[in-house]
N, C-alpha and C positions, 0 to 999 in steps of 0.2 A: 810637674810629671816629665815625662820625655818627648811628650809633643809640643809642651808649652816651652821647652830648652830648643826645640828644634825649630818652632818658630820664632824665638828672639834671635837664634843664629841667621835663621835667613833673612830675616830684616835688618839685624845690623851687620851682616855681611856687605851693605852697602858702601860701608865707612872705611874699605880697604884701600891701600894708597899702591899705587902702581909700581910694582917694582919686577923690572925686566921685560915691561909691556904686556905682561900675562894675568888675567885674575886669577885668584884662588879657586878652587874649585867648588865652594860655597857657592861663589858668585855666579862661576858659570853656569851652575845649577838655577839659581835664581833667574838668569837670563831666558833659561829655556822654559822654566815652568813658573811664570810670575804668580800665577793665580792657586796655585795648590800650595796649600799652607799645614792646615792640620787637621785631625779627624773632628768631626762634628761630634763631640762627645758630650755636649753639654746637657743632654737630657738623657745621660747615661744610656746610650741606643743599644749598647752589647748587653747589659745588664749581666747576667749570669753566663751568657752565653760564649762559647769561642769564637774567635774572630772568623772561622769559615762559616760562621752561621751569622753572621752581622747582615740586617735588614737590607741591604743594597745588593744582596745576592738575588737573583731573580731566574737563574738557569732552571729549564726544566729536564728532569732525566729523560731518556730516551722515550717516547710515546709509543703506543700500539693501539691501533684500532681496536674497538671489543672485539671479542671473538666472534659472537653472533655477526657482527656486521662483516666480517673478513670472509666467514663460511658463507652468508650470503651471496656477496660479490662473487666468488670461487663457483657457486653453484650456477649462477645467472650466465657467467660466461661458458661452464661447460655446457649449459642447455642450449645456449644458442648455437653452440659449435662453430663458431667462426674461424674461416681459412686465413692462416700468416698474421693471426693476431699479433704476435710477439712483434712482426716489422710495424705493424700497424701503429702499435703503443708505440714505438720507439720515433715513427714518423713524427706523430702527433705530439710528442714530448718535445723533439727538436723545434717543432715548428713553433709551439705554445712559448717556447722559451725564446726563440729569436725574435718574436713578432715585434714589431715596429709599429707606432701610432699612425694612422692614418694621415695623409697630407691634408693641412687645411685649403680651402678655396682660395682664400688671401694668397698665402703661400705660392699656390700654383700660378697664379695671377701674376706674382711677382718673379717666379722663374721665368715664365712666358715673355714677359717684358724683357728680361736680362737677355735670353738667348735672342729675342727677334733684333735688339739692338746690337748685338753680337754679329748676329748674320749681317744686317746692314753696313757694318764695318768692312766687310769682305767684298772688296769689287769683283773678284770673278763670279760671284753669284748673279744669276738672273733675277733680277728685283722685280718678280712678277708675284702679286700679293698673293694668288693662290699658293703657287710652290712655296713661298715664305712660310705662308701658314702652315702646310705639309712639312717644311723642315723644323719648325718649332714644336708640332705635335711629335715626330719622330723622336726628337731629341729628349721632348718630357717623357715620353714612354720608356726611354733606355735609362734614364736617370733617377725617376719618381718610385717610391716604393707600392708596391700595387696591394694595397690593404682590402682583403675580404673579409665579409662578415661571414662567420662559421652558423652552418644551420643543423642543429642537432638531430638527426632522426633515430630511430632505435638503434643501428649500427654503429653511429659515431659517438653515441651517448654510452656504448658499453665500452667502446674503445677509451673515451674519456674515464670513464670509471676506473678501468685498469690501470690506466696512467697517472692519475691524479689524486684518486681517493685517498690514499694512506698519506701523500706529501700534504694535501691540502688540511687535511686532519690536523696532522704536526703542527703547519702554521697558524693556523686559527686556534689550537689549542695553548700554544706560548702566548699568544695575546691575552685569550682569557684568564690563563694563568697571570699576568702582569696585574690585572686587575683584583683577582682573589689575592695575590700575595699583599698588595699594598691597602687593598680596601677590603679586607677578610669580613667585614659586617654586612657588605653589599648583598644581597638576596633578591635578584631580579625574579620577576613574575612573568614577565613577557618578552618575546625576541621575535625579531622580522629579519630574516635572510634573503637580500636581494640578489639576485642571479644565484638561487641555491642550487644548481645543478645536482650533484647526485645525493644531496642533504650531508657533506661533512660537516659542515657548522650547527645543523641539528645533533648529531652525535657527538661533539666536540663540548658545546653547551650543556647537553644531558650529562656528561663526564664529570663537568665542572658545577654545575648549580642543578642537577637532576632534581634535589631535595626541594625546590623552591620554585623552579620554572613550571608554568602551567598551560602556557599556550605558545606554540613555535608557528609564527607565519611565513611559509617559503613560498616565494615568488621568483618565476623562470618564466620567460618568453616560449621556452621550447616544451611543449606538451608531452613529446619524448623522454625529455628528462624528468619531469615530475611523475611519471609513469613508474620511471627505474628507481626513483627515491622511494614513493610508494613501496615499491617492491622490496626494496632494500630493508625498509622499516618491519616488514613482514617475513623477513628472512627467507626472502626469495622467490616468495609466492604473491597472487594476486589476492588471496583470501586470508583470513585468518586476523588475530590482534597484533597490532603494531606493538614493537618492543618499547618504544616513546611514546607513551599518550600525549594526547591535545597538539596534535599536529597537524595543521592544516595548507592545503596547495592551492593557490591560484597562479593566473598567468599576468595578471597586472597589479600594481600598487594598490592599496586601500585610496578611496577617491576622498574622503572626509578628512580635513584638516584638524578634525577633534582626535583623531585615532593616534595616539601615539604607545611607543613600546620602550621597555626600560633598556634594551639593548638593541641598536640595529646593527647589521653586519651586511659590508659588501666585500666578497673576497673573490677576487681575481676576474673581476665585471666590468670595471671602469673601463679596461682595456680592450671591452668588446662592444664600445658604444663607437660609431662613426664618426663624430666630431666632438670638438670642444663646446660647442651650445649644448648638446645632448649631456655631455658629462657634466656642464654646468647645472643645468634644471635638475638633473637627478641627485647630485650632491646636495642640494638647496632642499629637495622634496626629503631625502632621507634625513637632514638635519631638523626639519621640521617634525619629524616624526620621531625623533629622538627623545626621550624623557631623561636619561641617565648619559650613556655612552654610547657612542659613533665610533665604530671599528673597519678600518679600510685596510685591505691587505691586497698586495700585487706581487708580481715577480720581483726578486732582488736583483735588477736591473735598473741602468739608468734612466730607460724609459717609465719601469713601474714606480721608482723613484719620484721623478718628475710630475706623474701622475697626481700622487699622494701629496706632493707638496702645492701642486695646484688646486688640489679641494681642501688643503689645512688651510691654505690661504684665504681661499673664497668664503670658509664659515669664519674665520677670525675676523676679516675685514668686510664681512657681509653686513649693508644697513639694514638689510630686511628683519625687522623684527616683528616675531608672530605675537600676537595679541593673547594667543593660548599659551603660551611659554615664552615671555620676555628674558628670561635668564640667558646671559652671554656664555659663550664658548671660549676653552682655552685646552691646551695641549696636555694631554695626561700622559702621552708616552709617543714616542720614545724621547723627543725633544725636552731639555729642561727650561725650554724659553717658548716665547711666541717672536722670535725674530727670523729673519732669513735664514735659510739653513746654509751653514757655512760649508757642507759638502759642494753645494751647487755653485756657490760664489767663489771656493778656491780656484786658483790659476790650473791646475787639474781636474776637473769635476768627478767626483766619485759617487756611487749610488749608497745611500746608507741603508744596508742590509743588515739581516742577520741568519744565524743557523739555527737550526733545530732537528737533532737527531731522531729516528723513527725507525721503527721495526716495520719491515717490507711485509705487504700480504703474501704468503707463499704460494704467487704464482708458477707456473712451470718454468717460466723464463728467469725468474728472478733468482739470480744467484748468489746474490748478497743478502744477508740478513739483515744490514740496517744499511741506511742513506742518510744523507743530509739535505734537509730542505732550505733554501737560500731564499728568503722573502723580505718583503721591506711593509711595515706596517705603519699606522697612525690611528692612535686613540683619541678621539676629540671627547670632551666630557662638558654638560652645564654645569655653568657655577663661576665661582672665584679662581683665579690662577694660584692664589695663595693657599688654595685647598692642595695643591699639587706638591709632591716632592721636589723640591729643586736640586739635587746633588747631581754631578756630572755625570753621564751616561758614555759608558766605555763602548767605542764605536768599530774598534777592531781587537782581532785576538791579541791578549797579552802575551807579550815577550817576558820571561823568566831569565832572569842571567844571575849569577852568582852577586849575591848581597845587593842587587837593585833590579827593578822592575819596569819596563818600558809599557807605557798605557797611553792610548790617545783617546781624549776625551771630548766630548761636546759640552761645553760648559755654559751654565745660567747668563753669561754676558753675550753668547752669541758665537764664540768664537772656539776654534779647535785647538786642544792645546795637547802637545809631545810631552807629557809627563816623566820624566826618570825619576822614580822614586826610590829612596835609599832608607833605612832606619837610621842610619846617623845624622842626615840631614833633615827628615821629615818625624821622625819618631817611630817607634816600635807599633805603636796601633796602627798608625796610617800605612805602614810598609806591610804587615802583616795581613792586614784587609786588601789592600791592592795583591799581594800575592796568591791569595785565594780565592779572586777575582775572577771573572772571565769575560767574554764577549757578550755585549748586552746587559750587563748587571750596571747596577749606580755604585758610585764610588762616595761612601759617607766622609766627602770632605768641606769645609768652609773656604770659600771663595771669595777672598777680602774684595771689597771695591777698589779701584785706582788710587784712592786717596791713600790707602793704608799700605799700600804698595812701597818698597823703598826709592827714593827719587834718582833719577836718572843722574850719572855723575858727567861732569862737564870734561870735555877732552883737554889734555896736557898741551900746553903750546908748542910748536915744532921746535927740537933742539932740546926740550927736557926729557 
């Protein structure tokens, strides 16, 4: 078939002879894309479906919060009659997106020692201990990011709802869709949301698994946020029946180590913790309480991505084995491997992020009907990595050109590949699958081991 011919052509192209010092196009392609060879069609993955419905496609159409939730949010904002709400929403949005992690005490001490040594090298400065200490403190204040913990009262909770309810719902819905599309038989009964905020995770989970979920545990340290989330569930009032049954609110995590949940979620909450030690303790606690899937979501920035990779490595390398659930963890999504993230080890580190379109809640200041939520996520699962699908992940928007497609892939071998795929070189099936795929999808290809790749050619002696 076409894919087999493309594979043979790609592998035998290493036998070319130099003519004029240039490689033929096939060899040049093999050098750029050594790992992409052929469509993984051993199991007849397409069946009778067209290429545009291949199983690696995970895109989620433009999502919209439930109408009852949007109406409740609008009602609560009007009832509170907050002045200058549009400016406050924009200011909080900008602040949350640009927010960085707090500087660790060890880093502060290192900077202080460096500044002190620098000042001591200057003979013009009076080397008095008190003045030297003051100079170091002034320099640290100017160069250190001043992280502050957000305290959500009733007013700020409403501003957060107006700014982040629909976008947060979209990001979490995309994470849930990943599980539903790849494991359709999974029907969770219990869910815990740490840092639940306005309850967008509960609404997204109800939209995804409402037929099976019977218990939602919402944990948030802010009492005002919990009150607001409960009002949203009741259509904007303090009384009445909640739209989603089985939702429980509390300010602290369940203490008992025996309590586990089928799905545990922490969305945009790790970045709210004041130190790495607090984040480490939280991730370990959330993992112990995970029965099947742990979903972590943060902003699609370098800081957000680094937080998730630290949490990922903590679970994968964790030596602590719970006697109640000794099953190991593996990365379900988005990484097709458990190796170091190639995005962070590159010469120019990039954030591994994704984008999800959503319909905006029609607040008065929302001029656009649709927006894009840019986020980073990692889904960890209990079990064996062999249970995961190890197809390469498309990490950037695909560039479609006449008769070829540019794909940036995170491959199972832990490397980033820039794949230039054509029907002539790689076969019609792979070309058409790549052309209909998009950012965040899996590309159903086999990536052979290095032993299966064509051997590198020796250089010609000078003068030949």
